[in-house]
N, C-alpha and C positions, 0 to 999 in steps of 0.2 A: 605699353611701356610704362614703367614706374620710375618716376624721378624723385630721388630722395632730396629733401630740403636740408641744407647744412644748418648748423647752429648759427643764430644771428651774430653779427659782429658785437664785440664787447663794448660797453660804454667806455670810450677812450679816456674821458675826463677822470672817471673813477679809477682806471688803471694807473694813470699818472699820479693821482692823489695817493694811491697805495705806495707807489714807487718813491714818493717824496715825503711821506708823513713822518718819517723819523727825523727829518730836518727841522720840523716845527709844525705849528698849526697849518693845516692845508684843507682847502674846500673850493667850491665853485663860486663862492661869494667872497667879498672882501672881509677881512677879519673884523669881528666886533670890537668896539672901542676898548674893552678890557683886555684884549690880546695885543701885546706890544709888537710881536714879531710873527708874521704870517705869510702864507703863500696862497695865491688865488690861481686856479687852473681853469682855463676856458678853451673849448674847441672853437676855432674860428675858421672853419672850412676844411678843405681837403677833398679827397676822392677815394675810390676803391677800384680794384680790377676784378672783383668777384671773389678773389681768394684772400687778398690782403687789403686792409683798411689803411689809408694814408692820411691820418688827421694832421691838421696844422693847429698848434697850440699857442695861445697867448698866456704867458705865465708872468704874473706880477708878484713881486716881493715887497713886503712892507716892514718898516722898522723905524724906531724913533730917531736914528742918526744916519748920516750918510755912510759912515764907515760900517755900521751894522748892516744896512741894507745892501751895500756893495758886497760885503762878505757873504751874505745869504744868497744874493743873486749869482755869485760865482760858484758857490756850493751847488746850487740848483743846476747851473749850466754843466758843471762837471758830472753831476749825477745823470742828467739827461743824456749827455754824450756817452755815458757808460752803459746805457740801457740795452744796446744791441746784444741779442742773444739771451737776455734775461726773460724769465717767465714768472708770472704772478697768478695767484688764484683769486678769482673774483666770482662771487655768486655760484660757487661750486664748479667753476670751469677754469681751465688753465689757459692763460693768454700769453703768448710769446711775442716779444718785441723784436722785430727783425733789425731795425736800425733807428737811430735818432740823430738828427743834425740840427745845427743852429741856422735859422734863417736870418734873424736879426739878434745880435748879442744884447746883453742887458744895457738899457739906457734909462736915464732919468725921465720920468713922466709926471705931469702934474697930478696932484691928489687933493681932494677937498678937505681932508682931515689935516689941520695944521700941525698936529703932534706926530704925524707919520710922514716918512719919505717913501716914495715908490720908485722901483726900477722894474721895467717890463722888457721881456725878451720873447721872441717867436721861434718855435721849433717845428720841424716836420718829422714825423715818425711813421714807421710801418708796423702794423699790428696784424699778426696772423689771425685767422678765424679761431675762436676758442675751441678747445677740445675738452671732453669730460675730464675732471681732475682725478 
């Protein structure tokens, strides 16, 4: 019997960064000091069922004022909730997001840079195994 190995799951953080990058600077690290407004995406657990990856994300938004960070955090939340059914190309493969939901809405969180304010939210998503693009 020959068992075919499916393509590995996509890097979920990179998929979400691609989905959010038009909203501003986005990466897995906090923004550098010269970037006033930014988004940090981190996978913080999750599971899979062999077919679909179910990552949980912590997404932090950074801005110099409360109003600016609140606006960005709500734009990110709206985008995350709209991802169900969307597909993205990453590393030559097509990744479809089945769903995304908010686990914890944006809330103010302490940040060591006194010139930036941070709001953090947690999301759960379902990402199908990639297919060739």
